[in-house]
N, C-alpha and C positions, 0 to 999 in steps of 0.2 A: 172408551177406554185409552189407559194411558200406561205405555208399556216402560217401563224403568228396568234396565237388566243390569248385573252384576260385573262391571265392568277394572275392579278395581286389581287386575291381575294384567290387564292390557296398559291399566296405565302405568303400571309401575315399569313394564317395558318399553312405552313410549316416548318421545322426543318430542318435546314439545316447542313451537313458535315463541318467542318472546314476548308476551306481552302482559307487563305489569299493570294490573288493579290500581284503580286510583286507591290513596290513604283514605280511610274514612274521617280524619281532621281535616285533610283538603276538598274530599266533598260536602263537609258541612259549612266549611268556611267560602266554598264559589255559592251553593245554595243561600248563605245568611247575605252576600252581597245582591243576590237576584231581586228583581223585582217582579218577573215574571218565570212563569215555569210554566210548561205543555209536555205531554209525555205521550206519544205513540207506544200502540202496542203489538209485535210483530202477530199477523193471525198464521195461528200454529206454531209461532215462534221457530226452532232449529228444524223440523219438519219443513220447510220451506229451502233448505241448504244442503244440496247435493253433496254427497258423499263424494272423493273419489274412488272409482272404481278397485282398485286393489288395494284401500281399505276396507270395501264391502266384508271382505271374509272374515277379519277379523272382528268385525259386530255381530257374524253370527250366532243363531241361536235355537234351539231347538223347540217345541213343543206338542202337544200330540196329537196337533195333525200339520206336522210336517217340519222339515229344518227351512230358517227364512234369515234372511241377511238384512241391513238396515240399505237400502240408497240413497238416503238424505244421513242428517244429522241427527242422533240420538241422545236422550236425555242420559248424562252421566258418561258418555265415553269420550275419550281423548280428544280435546280441542273444541268440542261444542261451545264449553261455556267463552272461549277464547274472540270466537268467530262475530259476536255481535256485537260485542263494546268494543271490536277492534273498529268500529264505523262508525260511532259518534263519540267527536273527541271532546265534546264541550260540558258534559255531565255524564260520563260513563257511568254505567251500572253493571253487578255483571250478570244479566238477565236479558229477553227478550224487548222488554221493557226500553225503548229509548227514550233523553231525558233531552227538554233544551235547557238551559236556565241562566240566563244572562240579564245584564244590570237597564241594559236599553233597550228598546219593543225596536227599534230597526235592526238591530245587532240579535238580536231575537228573531223576528221576521227570514233575515238573510239568513243564520242556522238553520230554521226549518226549511228553507228553500233548498241547500244545499243537502240537507238529510235527505229528503224526499228524494233528490234528484240524484244522490246518491243509491237510493234503495231502487228505483226506477229503474237506474243503470244495473243494477247484479243481480235485478228482478223479485226482488221483495215489495212484497204487500205488508199494510199498516190495515189491522182493525180498526175501520170507519165507528164502531160500537165502542170502542173501548181506548177511543184517543179523546187526548184533554187540555183543550188548548186555554190561553193565558190564563191563569190560576195566580194569582198575585196575593 
């Protein structure tokens, strides 16, 4: 089951960290220069990222079974889509899927190593069944 709440009112009054998603034409240009492309999909996406305790009441919702609040980032909540791409500087995408698309094999391997180190450092895991390595 995947929950999706309507956070439009919360988004209207929220202050956002500035993170500019890349322009599509810039992404297309980077992909065009890439000889190797790998993707890593985060296991359970945003559900791995803890939400700040002070933000939890703001994402609360009610069901027939009680009143609940998210302890992790939720789909559609403020800042959710901004957190993952900010980790991945070399071919960012506004999803929980990380991409590496660099022109040389050595750069590609180095970047993948850096991404994996960063994921480990912040406690995120990737889903090995959804990883695609060295597509060219």
